[in-house]
ZAVOTOR-136317 format. One record per residue (C-alpha): residue number from 0; residue in three letters; x, y, z. Coordinates in nm, 2 decimals, padded with zeros to 4 digits, always signed. Each point is the difference from the previous one (the first is absolute). Example, Ala and Ser with C-alpha at 12.3 -4.5 7.8 and 13.67 -1.06 7.14 Angstrom:
<sites>
SITE   num   residu       px       py       pz
SITE     0      Ala   +01.23   -00.45   +00.78
SITE     1      Ser   +00.14   +00.34   -00.07
</sites>
This chain:
<sites>
SITE   num   residu       px       py       pz
SITE     0      Met   +02.41   +01.16   -00.44
SITE     1      Thr   -00.22   +00.06   -00.33
SITE     2      Glu   -00.37   +00.06   +00.06
SITE     3      Val   -00.06   -00.34   -00.14
SITE     4      Gln   +00.24   -00.14   +00.24
SITE     5      Leu   -00.11   +00.17   +00.30
SITE     6      Asp   -00.35   -00.08   -00.11
SITE     7      Ala   +00.07   -00.38   -00.01
SITE     8      Ala   +00.24   +00.01   +00.32
SITE     9      Ala   -00.30   +00.18   +00.19
SITE    10      Lys   -00.25   -00.25   -00.14
SITE    11      Glu   +00.19   -00.30   +00.14
SITE    12      Thr   +00.06   +00.16   +00.35
SITE    13      Ala   -00.40   +00.06   +00.01
SITE    14      Arg   -00.06   -00.41   -00.10
SITE    15      Gln   +00.26   -00.10   +00.27
SITE    16      Trp   -00.17   +00.23   +00.26
SITE    17      Ile   -00.37   -00.21   -00.09
SITE    18      Asp   +00.19   -00.32   +00.00
SITE    19      Glu   +00.19   +00.03   +00.33
SITE    20      Asn   -00.34   +00.15   +00.15
SITE    21      Met   -00.27   -00.25   -00.14
SITE    22      Pro   -00.02   -00.19   +00.35
SITE    23      Arg   -00.09   +00.35   +00.13
SITE    24      Leu   -00.25   +00.11   -00.27
SITE    25      Ser   -00.16   -00.37   +00.01
SITE    26      Gln   -00.06   +00.10   +00.38
SITE    27      Trp   -00.11   +00.33   -00.02
SITE    28      His   -00.26   -00.13   -00.29
SITE    29      Ser   -00.15   -00.27   +00.22
SITE    30      His   -00.05   +00.28   +00.26
SITE    31      Ile   -00.20   +00.20   -00.22
SITE    32      Trp   -00.18   -00.28   -00.18
SITE    33      Glu   -00.12   -00.11   +00.39
SITE    34      Leu   -00.11   +00.35   +00.12
SITE    35      Ala   -00.22   -00.01   -00.33
SITE    36      Glu   -00.19   +00.31   +00.10
SITE    37      Pro   -00.27   +00.09   -00.23
SITE    38      Ala   -00.06   +00.37   -00.17
SITE    39      Trp   +00.04   +00.34   +00.18
SITE    40      Arg   +00.05   -00.22   +00.32
SITE    41      Glu   +00.40   -00.14   -00.08
SITE    42      Phe   +00.10   +00.20   +00.33
SITE    43      Arg   +00.27   -00.29   +00.09
SITE    44      Ser   +00.10   -00.04   -00.33
SITE    45      Ala   +00.08   +00.35   -00.10
SITE    46      His   +00.18   +00.05   +00.37
SITE    47      Trp   +00.25   -00.24   -00.11
SITE    48      Tyr   +00.11   +00.15   -00.35
SITE    49      Val   +00.03   +00.32   +00.19
SITE    50      Glu   +00.21   -00.13   +00.28
SITE    51      Gln   +00.21   -00.24   -00.23
SITE    52      Leu   +00.06   +00.32   -00.25
SITE    53      Arg   +00.08   +00.22   +00.27
SITE    54      Thr   +00.24   -00.24   +00.11
SITE    55      Glu   +00.18   -00.05   -00.37
SITE    56      Gly   +00.03   +00.40   +00.01
SITE    57      Phe   -00.28   +00.14   -00.15
SITE    58      Thr   -00.23   +00.27   +00.08
SITE    59      Val   -00.33   -00.10   +00.03
SITE    60      Glu   -00.33   +00.18   +00.04
SITE    61      Ala   -00.24   -00.20   +00.18
SITE    62      Gly   -00.41   +00.05   -00.10
SITE    63      Ser   +00.11   +00.19   -00.31
SITE    64      Ala   -00.30   +00.17   -00.17
SITE    65      Gly   -00.21   -00.03   +00.27
SITE    66      Met   -00.01   -00.37   +00.02
SITE    67      Pro   +00.09   -00.17   +00.31
SITE    68      Thr   +00.15   -00.35   -00.19
SITE    69      Ala   +00.21   +00.20   -00.23
SITE    70      Phe   +00.31   +00.11   -00.02
SITE    71      Ser   +00.27   +00.18   -00.22
SITE    72      Ala   +00.37   -00.04   +00.01
SITE    73      Glu   +00.32   +00.15   -00.15
SITE    74      Trp   +00.42   -00.03   +00.01
SITE    75      Thr   +00.21   +00.19   -00.19
SITE    76      Arg   +00.33   -00.04   -00.08
SITE    77      Gly   +00.25   +00.29   -00.15
SITE    78      Ala   -00.12   +00.26   -00.20
SITE    79      Gly   -00.18   -00.04   -00.33
SITE    80      Gly   -00.15   -00.31   -00.15
SITE    81      Pro   -00.35   -00.11   -00.05
SITE    82      Thr   -00.33   -00.04   +00.20
SITE    83      Leu   -00.07   -00.36   +00.00
SITE    84      Leu   -00.29   -00.17   +00.17
SITE    85      Thr   -00.16   -00.34   +00.08
SITE    86      Tyr   -00.27   -00.08   +00.24
SITE    87      Ala   -00.09   -00.26   +00.24
SITE    88      Glu   -00.39   -00.12   +00.02
SITE    89      Tyr   -00.10   -00.25   +00.31
SITE    90      Asp   -00.40   -00.03   +00.03
SITE    91      Ala   -00.16   -00.33   +00.01
SITE    92      Val   -00.36   -00.12   -00.11
SITE    93      Pro   -00.25   -00.09   +00.27
SITE    94      Gly   -00.10   -00.33   -00.01
SITE    95      Asn   +00.29   -00.18   -00.16
SITE    96      Asn   +00.21   -00.10   +00.32
SITE    97      Gln   +00.23   -00.28   -00.10
SITE    98      Ser   +00.30   -00.15   +00.19
SITE    99      Ala   +00.32   -00.03   -00.16
SITE   100      Ser   -00.03   -00.37   -00.03
SITE   101      Val   -00.09   -00.31   -00.25
SITE   102      Thr   -00.35   +00.00   +00.10
SITE   103      Glu   -00.29   +00.19   +00.04
SITE   104      Asp   +00.00   +00.14   +00.34
SITE   105      Ser   -00.03   +00.38   +00.14
SITE   106      Arg   +00.30   +00.18   +00.18
SITE   107      Glu   -00.01   -00.14   +00.39
SITE   108      Gly   -00.24   +00.15   +00.19
SITE   109      Met   -00.21   +00.19   -00.26
SITE   110      Ser   -00.34   -00.04   -00.16
SITE   111      Arg   +00.04   -00.07   -00.35
SITE   112      Phe   -00.20   +00.26   -00.10
SITE   113      Ala   +00.29   +00.21   +00.11
SITE   114      Pro   +00.20   +00.20   -00.25
SITE   115      Gly   +00.30   -00.18   -00.19
SITE   116      His   +00.27   +00.10   -00.28
SITE   117      Thr   -00.19   -00.12   -00.33
SITE   118      Asp   +00.25   +00.20   -00.25
SITE   119      Pro   +00.22   -00.05   +00.23
SITE   120      His   +00.05   +00.39   +00.10
SITE   121      Ser   +00.25   -00.10   +00.23
SITE   122      Ala   +00.23   -00.12   -00.25
SITE   123      Leu   -00.04   +00.29   -00.23
SITE   124      Gly   +00.07   +00.25   +00.29
SITE   125      Ile   +00.32   -00.23   +00.09
SITE   126      Ser   +00.16   -00.04   -00.34
SITE   127      Thr   -00.02   +00.40   -00.07
SITE   128      Leu   +00.17   +00.04   +00.35
SITE   129      Ala   +00.28   -00.26   -00.11
SITE   130      Gly   +00.03   +00.25   -00.31
SITE   131      Leu   +00.04   +00.31   +00.19
SITE   132      Leu   +00.23   -00.11   +00.25
SITE   133      Gly   +00.20   -00.19   -00.24
SITE   134      Thr   +00.03   +00.30   -00.19
SITE   135      Lys   +00.07   +00.21   +00.29
SITE   136      His   +00.28   -00.24   +00.07
SITE   137      Ala   +00.15   +00.05   -00.32
SITE   138      Met   -00.01   +00.34   +00.00
SITE   139      Glu   +00.19   +00.03   +00.34
SITE   140      Thr   +00.23   -00.22   -00.16
SITE   141      His   +00.07   +00.14   -00.35
SITE   142      Asp   -00.07   +00.38   +00.10
SITE   143      Ile   -00.28   +00.02   -00.19
SITE   144      Ser   -00.25   +00.31   +00.02
SITE   145      Gly   -00.35   +00.00   +00.02
SITE   146      Thr   -00.31   +00.02   +00.20
SITE   147      Leu   -00.25   -00.33   +00.07
SITE   148      Lys   -00.33   +00.07   +00.13
SITE   149      Tyr   -00.24   -00.28   +00.14
SITE   150      Thr   -00.34   +00.04   +00.06
SITE   151      Gly   -00.23   -00.23   +00.25
SITE   152      Glu   -00.34   -00.07   -00.23
SITE   153      Pro   -00.25   -00.11   +00.19
SITE   154      Ala   -00.33   -00.14   -00.08
SITE   155      Glu   +00.10   -00.11   -00.41
SITE   156      Lys   -00.29   -00.21   -00.01
SITE   157      Met   -00.23   +00.28   -00.03
SITE   158      His   +00.24   +00.24   -00.16
SITE   159      Gly   +00.02   +00.21   +00.33
SITE   160      Ser   +00.32   +00.16   +00.09
SITE   161      Lys   +00.18   +00.10   -00.38
SITE   162      Val   -00.24   +00.24   -00.09
SITE   163      Val   +00.03   +00.18   +00.29
SITE   164      His   +00.39   +00.01   +00.01
SITE   165      Gly   -00.06   +00.13   -00.36
SITE   166      Leu   -00.23   +00.30   +00.07
SITE   167      Arg   +00.23   +00.08   +00.30
SITE   168      Gly   +00.31   +00.00   -00.19
SITE   169      Tyr   +00.19   -00.28   +00.15
SITE   170      Tyr   +00.07   -00.10   -00.39
SITE   171      Asp   +00.08   +00.38   -00.13
SITE   172      Asn   +00.39   +00.00   -00.09
SITE   173      Val   +00.03   -00.34   -00.04
SITE   174      Asp   +00.24   -00.12   -00.31
SITE   175      Ala   -00.14   -00.35   -00.02
SITE   176      Ile   -00.20   -00.27   +00.20
SITE   177      Val   +00.00   -00.36   -00.02
SITE   178      Ser   -00.29   -00.19   +00.09
SITE   179      Phe   +00.00   -00.38   +00.05
SITE   180      His   -00.29   -00.26   +00.10
SITE   181      Pro   +00.04   -00.38   -00.01
SITE   182      Phe   -00.18   -00.15   -00.23
SITE   183      Tyr   -00.09   -00.32   -00.21
SITE   184      Met   -00.27   +00.07   -00.22
SITE   185      Leu   +00.13   -00.06   -00.38
SITE   186      Pro   +00.15   +00.13   -00.17
SITE   187      Leu   +00.09   +00.24   +00.28
SITE   188      Cys   +00.24   -00.19   +00.14
SITE   189      Asn   +00.39   +00.15   +00.04
SITE   190      Thr   -00.03   +00.28   -00.22
SITE   191      Ala   -00.05   +00.34   +00.01
SITE   192      Arg   -00.36   +00.17   -00.13
SITE   193      Trp   +00.03   +00.15   -00.35
SITE   194      Asp   -00.33   +00.17   -00.16
SITE   195      Thr   -00.26   -00.15   +00.21
SITE   196      Gln   -00.03   +00.20   +00.32
SITE   197      Cys   -00.21   -00.03   +00.27
SITE   198      Gly   -00.34   +00.16   -00.01
SITE   199      Ala   -00.25   +00.20   +00.18
SITE   200      Tyr   -00.12   -00.07   +00.34
SITE   201      Tyr   -00.29   +00.14   +00.19
SITE   202      Ser   -00.10   -00.04   +00.38
SITE   203      Lys   -00.26   +00.12   +00.16
SITE   204      Val   -00.19   -00.06   +00.34
SITE   205      Tyr   -00.39   +00.09   +00.01
SITE   206      Thr   -00.10   +00.06   +00.36
SITE   207      Phe   -00.40   -00.06   +00.09
SITE   208      Val   -00.10   +00.20   +00.29
SITE   209      Cys   -00.35   -00.01   +00.16
SITE   210      Asp   +00.04   +00.31   +00.27
SITE   211      Glu   -00.37   +00.06   +00.00
SITE   212      Pro   -00.23   -00.31   +00.01
SITE   213      Glu   -00.24   +00.17   +00.19
SITE   214      Ser   -00.10   +00.21   -00.29
SITE   215      Trp   -00.11   -00.33   -00.23
SITE   216      Gln   -00.35   +00.09   -00.13
SITE   217      Leu   -00.15   -00.33   +00.07
SITE   218      Ser   +00.05   +00.00   +00.35
SITE   219      Ala   -00.31   -00.18   +00.16
SITE   220      Asn   +00.01   +00.20   +00.30
SITE   221      Pro   +00.11   +00.38   -00.09
SITE   222      Asn   -00.09   +00.09   +00.32
SITE   223      Ser   +00.28   -00.20   +00.20
SITE   224      Pro   +00.37   +00.00   -00.09
SITE   225      Ile   +00.07   -00.32   +00.18
SITE   226      Pro   -00.30   -00.20   -00.07
SITE   227      Ala   -00.13   -00.25   +00.30
SITE   228      Ser   -00.03   -00.26   -00.21
SITE   229      His   +00.26   -00.14   -00.27
SITE   230      Ser   -00.27   -00.06   -00.28
SITE   231      Ala   +00.01   +00.41   -00.10
SITE   232      Ala   +00.14   +00.06   -00.38
SITE   233      Arg   +00.33   +00.12   +00.05
SITE   234      Ala   +00.23   +00.12   -00.28
SITE   235      Pro   +00.23   -00.25   -00.22
SITE   236      Gly   +00.35   +00.12   +00.09
SITE   237      Ala   +00.34   -00.04   -00.12
SITE   238      Asn   +00.00   -00.36   -00.01
SITE   239      Val   -00.30   +00.03   -00.25
SITE   240      Ala   +00.17   +00.29   -00.17
SITE   241      Leu   +00.34   -00.22   -00.07
SITE   242      Met   -00.17   -00.32   -00.06
SITE   243      Ser   -00.20   +00.21   -00.31
SITE   244      Met   +00.35   +00.12   -00.12
SITE   245      Tyr   +00.14   -00.31   +00.00
SITE   246      Thr   -00.27   -00.19   -00.16
SITE   247      Ser   -00.04   +00.25   -00.28
SITE   248      Ser   +00.35   +00.07   -00.05
SITE   249      Arg   +00.03   -00.37   -00.05
SITE   250      Ile   -00.30   +00.02   -00.21
SITE   251      Met   +00.12   +00.23   -00.20
SITE   252      His   +00.36   -00.10   -00.04
SITE   253      Asp   -00.03   -00.15   -00.40
SITE   254      Ala   -00.16   +00.33   -00.07
SITE   255      Met   +00.30   +00.23   +00.11
SITE   256      Leu   +00.23   -00.09   -00.30
SITE   257      Pro   +00.07   -00.23   -00.25
SITE   258      Ser   +00.09   -00.40   +00.12
SITE   259      Phe   +00.35   +00.05   -00.16
SITE   260      Gly   +00.30   +00.25   +00.04
SITE   261      Gly   +00.15   -00.17   +00.35
SITE   262      Trp   -00.23   +00.23   +00.27
SITE   263      Ser   -00.14   -00.15   +00.32
SITE   264      Leu   -00.19   +00.17   +00.30
SITE   265      Ser   +00.07   -00.15   +00.36
SITE   266      Asp   -00.25   +00.08   +00.33
SITE   267      Ala   +00.08   -00.01   +00.37
SITE   268      Ile   -00.20   +00.09   +00.27
SITE   269      Leu   +00.14   +00.19   +00.29
SITE   270      Leu   -00.09   -00.03   +00.39
SITE   271      Asp   -00.09   +00.26   +00.23
SITE   272      Gly   -00.05   -00.19   +00.32
SITE   273      Gln   -00.36   -00.10   -00.07
SITE   274      Ala   +00.02   -00.36   +00.12
SITE   275      Thr   -00.36   +00.02   +00.16
SITE   276      Ala   -00.34   -00.08   -00.15
SITE   277      Asp   -00.28   +00.24   +00.18
SITE   278      Asn   -00.31   +00.12   -00.10
SITE   279      Leu   +00.15   +00.33   -00.08
SITE   280      Pro   +00.09   +00.07   -00.35
SITE   281      Ala   +00.39   -00.04   -00.11
SITE   282      Arg   +00.17   +00.35   +00.02
SITE   283      Val   +00.29   -00.02   -00.21
SITE   284      Ala   +00.11   -00.24   -00.27
SITE   285      Arg   +00.32   -00.02   -00.24
SITE   286      Ile   +00.10   -00.14   -00.29
SITE   287      Gln   +00.27   +00.05   -00.23
SITE   288      Tyr   +00.02   -00.05   -00.35
SITE   289      Ser   +00.34   +00.00   -00.24
SITE   290      Trp   +00.01   -00.05   -00.35
SITE   291      Arg   +00.29   -00.04   -00.25
SITE   292      Thr   -00.07   +00.11   -00.35
SITE   293      Pro   +00.27   +00.06   -00.33
SITE   294      Asn   -00.05   +00.37   +00.07
SITE   295      Val   -00.16   +00.29   +00.14
SITE   296      Glu   -00.31   +00.04   -00.22
SITE   297      Met   -00.11   -00.38   +00.09
SITE   298      Ala   +00.07   +00.07   +00.36
SITE   299      Glu   -00.23   +00.32   -00.02
SITE   300      His   -00.27   -00.19   -00.15
SITE   301      Val   +00.04   -00.21   +00.30
SITE   302      Leu   -00.02   +00.23   +00.23
SITE   303      Ala   -00.32   +00.14   -00.15
SITE   304      Val   -00.20   -00.31   +00.04
SITE   305      Leu   +00.14   -00.03   +00.35
SITE   306      Asp   -00.06   +00.36   +00.13
SITE   307      Arg   -00.38   -00.03   -00.13
SITE   308      Asn   -00.07   -00.32   +00.16
SITE   309      Ala   +00.13   +00.10   +00.32
SITE   310      Glu   -00.23   +00.32   -00.01
SITE   311      His   -00.30   -00.20   -00.06
SITE   312      Ala   +00.10   -00.27   +00.26
SITE   313      Ala   +00.01   +00.29   +00.24
SITE   314      Leu   -00.35   +00.12   -00.05
SITE   315      Met   -00.14   -00.32   -00.01
SITE   316      Ala   +00.13   -00.07   +00.34
SITE   317      His   -00.08   +00.34   +00.16
SITE   318      Cys   +00.40   +00.07   +00.01
SITE   319      Ser   +00.25   +00.28   -00.08
SITE   320      Leu   +00.26   -00.08   -00.22
SITE   321      Glu   +00.40   +00.04   +00.06
SITE   322      Val   +00.27   -00.06   -00.20
SITE   323      Thr   +00.33   -00.05   +00.05
SITE   324      Trp   +00.31   -00.04   -00.29
SITE   325      Val   +00.25   -00.24   +00.06
SITE   326      Ala   +00.16   +00.01   -00.31
SITE   327      Arg   +00.01   +00.12   -00.33
SITE   328      Ser   +00.31   -00.10   -00.23
SITE   329      Arg   +00.06   +00.07   -00.37
SITE   330      Pro   +00.15   -00.22   -00.21
SITE   331      Gly   +00.40   -00.02   -00.04
SITE   332      Arg   +00.23   +00.14   -00.19
SITE   333      Thr   +00.29   -00.23   -00.17
SITE   334      Asn   +00.36   +00.06   +00.00
SITE   335      His   +00.21   -00.20   -00.26
SITE   336      Ser   +00.31   +00.14   +00.07
SITE   337      Leu   +00.03   -00.09   +00.38
SITE   338      Ser   -00.21   -00.37   -00.12
SITE   339      Thr   +00.31   -00.01   -00.19
SITE   340      Val   +00.26   +00.09   +00.26
SITE   341      Leu   -00.23   -00.26   +00.26
SITE   342      Tyr   -00.03   -00.28   -00.21
SITE   343      Asp   +00.37   +00.01   -00.11
SITE   344      Asn   +00.07   -00.03   +00.39
SITE   345      Leu   -00.27   -00.30   +00.06
SITE   346      Ala   +00.16   -00.16   -00.31
SITE   347      Ala   +00.38   +00.03   +00.17
SITE   348      Val   -00.15   -00.15   +00.33
SITE   349      Gly   -00.23   -00.26   -00.21
SITE   350      Ala   -00.33   -00.12   +00.16
SITE   351      Pro   -00.06   -00.21   +00.33
SITE   352      Thr   +00.10   -00.33   +00.03
SITE   353      Tyr   -00.13   -00.25   +00.25
SITE   354      Asp   +00.24   -00.25   +00.19
SITE   355      Ser   -00.03   -00.31   +00.17
SITE   356      Ala   -00.15   +00.10   +00.28
SITE   357      Ala   -00.28   +00.23   -00.19
SITE   358      Ile   -00.06   -00.33   -00.18
SITE   359      Glu   -00.07   -00.19   +00.30
SITE   360      Val   -00.22   +00.23   +00.12
SITE   361      Ala   -00.21   +00.03   -00.29
SITE   362      Gln   -00.03   -00.35   -00.08
SITE   363      Glu   -00.10   -00.05   +00.39
SITE   364      Ile   -00.27   +00.21   -00.11
SITE   365      Gln   -00.13   -00.19   -00.24
SITE   366      Arg   +00.01   -00.35   +00.16
SITE   367      Asn   -00.21   +00.18   +00.25
SITE   368      Leu   -00.22   +00.05   -00.23
SITE   369      Gly   -00.01   -00.35   -00.11
SITE   370      Met   +00.19   +00.06   -00.36
SITE   371      Glu   +00.32   -00.17   -00.10
SITE   372      Pro   +00.29   +00.21   +00.07
SITE   373      Met   +00.16   +00.15   -00.32
SITE   374      Glu   +00.38   -00.02   -00.05
SITE   375      Lys   -00.02   +00.39   -00.09
SITE   376      Pro   -00.32   +00.11   +00.15
SITE   377      Phe   +00.04   +00.38   -00.06
SITE   378      Leu   -00.14   +00.19   -00.33
SITE   379      Asp   +00.26   +00.02   -00.24
SITE   380      Glu   -00.07   +00.37   -00.05
SITE   381      Cys   +00.09   +00.07   +00.36
SITE   382      Glu   +00.39   -00.10   -00.11
SITE   383      Gln   -00.01   +00.20   -00.34
SITE   384      Leu   +00.01   +00.36   -00.10
SITE   385      Ile   -00.19   +00.13   -00.27
SITE   386      Thr   +00.08   +00.36   -00.18
SITE   387      Pro   -00.24   +00.27   +00.04
SITE   388      Gln   -00.06   -00.01   -00.36
SITE   389      Asp   -00.11   -00.37   +00.00
SITE   390      Ala   -00.20   +00.06   +00.29
SITE   391      Glu   -00.18   +00.31   -00.12
SITE   392      Glu   -00.06   -00.22   -00.33
SITE   393      Ala   -00.14   -00.30   +00.19
SITE   394      Leu   -00.22   +00.21   +00.20
SITE   395      Arg   -00.16   +00.18   -00.28
SITE   396      Gln   -00.11   -00.30   -00.14
SITE   397      His   -00.24   -00.02   +00.32
SITE   398      Leu   -00.16   +00.35   -00.02
SITE   399      Ala   -00.19   +00.21   -00.28
SITE   400      Pro   +00.16   +00.20   -00.23
SITE   401      Trp   -00.11   +00.34   +00.15
SITE   402      Gln   +00.11   -00.11   +00.37
SITE   403      Leu   +00.32   +00.21   +00.10
SITE   404      Asn   -00.02   -00.13   +00.36
SITE   405      Trp   -00.07   -00.33   +00.21
SITE   406      Thr   -00.08   -00.08   +00.33
SITE   407      Ser   +00.11   +00.25   +00.30
SITE   408      Asp   +00.26   +00.11   +00.25
SITE   409      Asp   +00.06   +00.32   +00.19
SITE   410      Tyr   +00.33   +00.03   -00.14
SITE   411      Val   -00.14   +00.17   -00.27
SITE   412      Glu   -00.03   +00.33   +00.19
SITE   413      Met   +00.37   -00.02   +00.01
SITE   414      Thr   +00.05   +00.03   -00.40
SITE   415      His   -00.16   +00.35   +00.00
SITE   416      Tyr   +00.29   +00.15   +00.22
SITE   417      Ala   +00.31   -00.17   -00.11
SITE   418      Pro   +00.10   -00.25   -00.25
SITE   419      Thr   -00.08   -00.32   +00.12
SITE   420      Val   +00.09   -00.36   -00.07
SITE   421      Arg   -00.22   -00.30   +00.10
SITE   422      Phe   +00.14   -00.34   +00.06
SITE   423      Tyr   -00.06   -00.33   +00.10
SITE   424      Val   +00.18   -00.31   +00.12
SITE   425      Ser   -00.22   -00.35   +00.02
SITE   426      Arg   -00.11   -00.08   +00.34
SITE   427      Pro   -00.02   -00.37   +00.06
SITE   428      Ala   -00.29   -00.21   -00.19
SITE   429      Leu   -00.02   -00.35   -00.07
SITE   430      Lys   -00.08   -00.17   -00.34
SITE   431      Pro   -00.34   -00.15   +00.02
SITE   432      Ala   -00.06   -00.37   -00.01
SITE   433      Pro   -00.18   -00.13   -00.39
SITE   434      Gly   -00.38   +00.01   +00.11
SITE   435      Ala   +00.04   +00.08   +00.34
SITE   436      Gly   -00.11   +00.39   -00.03
SITE   437      Ala   +00.17   +00.30   +00.18
SITE   438      Tyr   +00.15   -00.03   +00.38
SITE   439      Pro   -00.19   +00.09   +00.28
SITE   440      Gly   +00.09   +00.39   +00.04
SITE   441      Trp   +00.16   -00.03   +00.36
SITE   442      Val   +00.28   -00.20   -00.22
SITE   443      Met   +00.13   +00.32   -00.12
SITE   444      Asn   -00.04   +00.17   +00.29
SITE   445      Ala   +00.24   -00.25   +00.20
SITE   446      Leu   +00.25   +00.03   -00.28
SITE   447      Gly   +00.02   +00.34   +00.04
SITE   448      Gly   +00.07   -00.04   +00.42
SITE   449      Ile   +00.24   -00.29   -00.02
SITE   450      Pro   +00.36   +00.14   -00.02
SITE   451      Ala   +00.13   -00.28   -00.23
SITE   452      Thr   -00.26   +00.08   -00.29
SITE   453      Ile   -00.01   +00.35   +00.05
SITE   454      Asp   +00.37   +00.12   +00.05
SITE   455      Pro   +00.09   -00.05   -00.38
SITE   456      Thr   -00.26   +00.26   -00.06
SITE   457      Ile   +00.13   +00.27   +00.22
SITE   458      Glu   +00.38   -00.09   -00.13
SITE   459      Val   -00.08   +00.09   -00.34
SITE   460      Ala   -00.21   +00.27   +00.04
SITE   461      Gly   +00.23   +00.17   +00.26
SITE   462      Lys   +00.26   -00.04   -00.22
SITE   463      Thr   -00.17   +00.13   -00.28
SITE   464      Val   -00.06   +00.32   +00.16
SITE   465      Ala   +00.33   +00.05   +00.13
SITE   466      Gly   +00.15   -00.08   -00.34
SITE   467      Thr   -00.26   +00.29   -00.17
SITE   468      Phe   +00.05   +00.26   +00.27
SITE   469      Ile   +00.36   -00.01   -00.05
SITE   470      Asp   +00.00   +00.02   -00.41
SITE   471      Leu   -00.19   +00.30   +00.10
SITE   472      Leu   +00.22   +00.14   +00.21
SITE   473      Thr   +00.32   -00.03   -00.17
SITE   474      Ser   -00.18   +00.08   -00.34
SITE   475      Pro   -00.14   +00.30   -00.04
SITE   476      Glu   -00.10   +00.00   -00.34
SITE   477      Leu   -00.22   -00.28   +00.08
SITE   478      Val   -00.17   +00.22   +00.24
SITE   479      Ala   -00.01   +00.26   -00.26
SITE   480      Glu   -00.19   -00.22   -00.24
SITE   481      Ala   -00.24   -00.13   +00.23
SITE   482      Lys   -00.12   +00.35   +00.10
SITE   483      Ala   -00.02   +00.11   -00.39
SITE   484      Glu   -00.27   -00.29   -00.05
SITE   485      Phe   -00.17   +00.09   +00.29
SITE   486      Asp   -00.04   +00.34   -00.11
SITE   487      Arg   -00.10   -00.11   -00.37
SITE   488      Arg   -00.25   -00.23   +00.14
SITE   489      Val   -00.17   +00.25   +00.24
SITE   490      Ala   +00.02   +00.28   -00.27
SITE   491      Ala   -00.21   -00.21   -00.23
SITE   492      Asp   -00.23   -00.18   +00.26
SITE   493      Pro   -00.10   +00.24   +00.31
SITE   494      Met   -00.15   -00.17   +00.25
SITE   495      Pro   -00.04   +00.21   +00.30
SITE   496      Ala   -00.08   -00.13   +00.36
SITE   497      Leu   -00.33   -00.14   +00.06
SITE   498      Leu   -00.05   +00.08   +00.38
SITE   499      Asp   +00.06   +00.36   +00.14
SITE   500      Ala   +00.29   +00.08   +00.13
SITE   501      Asp   -00.11   +00.04   +00.33
SITE   502      Phe   -00.13   -00.34   +00.01
SITE   503      Glu   +00.01   -00.16   +00.32
SITE   504      Pro   +00.05   -00.38   +00.07
SITE   505      Pro   -00.31   -00.18   +00.12
SITE   506      Ile   +00.19   -00.19   +00.30
SITE   507      Glu   -00.23   +00.10   +00.23
SITE   508      Leu   -00.28   -00.23   -00.19
SITE   509      Pro   -00.09   -00.36   +00.21
SITE   510      Trp   +00.27   -00.20   -00.17
SITE   511      Pro   +00.08   -00.37   +00.13
SITE   512      Asp   +00.26   +00.01   +00.26
SITE   513      Tyr   +00.10   -00.24   +00.25
SITE   514      Arg   -00.08   +00.01   +00.38
SITE   515      Thr   +00.29   +00.03   +00.24
SITE   516      Arg   +00.03   -00.04   +00.34
SITE   517      Asp   +00.35   -00.02   +00.20
SITE   518      Asp   +00.16   -00.02   -00.32
SITE   519      Val   -00.22   -00.31   -00.08
SITE   520      Arg   -00.16   +00.04   -00.36
SITE   521      Ser   -00.34   -00.17   -00.10
SITE   522      Trp   -00.22   +00.02   -00.28
SITE   523      Gly   -00.36   +00.07   -00.01
</sites>
């Protein structure tokens, strides 16, 4: 059998495995989707992946790189051959609970403010797992040598794990990485990224601590550490510091960077169990800031403003200041060689298509929103391919000429360790009705959990991953070409890591989590 014949036969075997296993893959996806665990607290989701991979014959390190909800799995056949990596994500987003139904409704027994899969990362993980296992089956069937690596990447919503896995060497000695994400934002729909990769992302927690309230100089009764009346002046405390930080940073938002360039700044207040108001100053308060910028220089400017605001807020409120990095990611490196290989495989598979069951789901949602159901309710682009070059040209029309990167995702850290391709397969999205505006946010979340509408994404992405892996396994020249391009780009633009090699992930901070009693979960 020639190399070309082997490649074609192996791809057909992998695709057939995915077709035959789609009912099982769909059930797996529904399970992860229903778990909907938030960042750094994806214990059940990670455990499911670890056990499933071990059942499939992989050697798995649970809790990799000191992250309890991360893992690293590996499987090798034969001697030699390249080492190829893809990965799962499985964190959900608090405040976005939605059932897999055609009406706005929460998952049973859960507050509407519980987490839900918005992107959905549930489909991301099961899609790459499908590609991984389809490839493994083809390697066994056709006696193809090589190593498959699969990492579990928690807390992607805050760029949590990939920077840590990278610093700890988990991407070293990998020949190629395939990064996937369900997507619908035009023009990055059913394509691979070309030149414009994701940009820089910083995330930092500022903690204000009022440990010595008794030393506040304005005390009305300096002779008593606990005044008998509640009329004595007291230290402002941690809540005041947090609100000063929040207000000053909001006020200064427009002054941090120019209003163009696609940058953003987000904030979240973390809780430490202080839910009782008393005549005592708050002891601790935390606020997390996360910002996306096209480049590191812009990210550093925002950092300088936030650091300065935090220092002054702490001083005003008689607090000390503690800072904790969550993530500090570099912009991504492109790899045309891998993008070409992957898109060829995506084109061979074709874009997702929606059958009568999916169309019926979409039409029922439209009816429930008081709309006239459409004959073809899904966005046309969801069922169309666009070449990486055409997608790049369309994207650049919306960006400043100087802007080399756009939006953020932590796959960018992987691109600094090995040749990496980033690709997208459409998640289901509905056509807007003329004059009706955007659909409510719950609609896309629901479509990401209903099997009839999300399974096409999983099938297409899984087959694309498998086809790309098989090309790289059977054609050493493709791996060499991707590596040569990677080396050229690193030499032309070195970008050292932005965090120290011994950086510890902030897993102990009070991140949102479920309450569990007798194996029954509830949300705060």
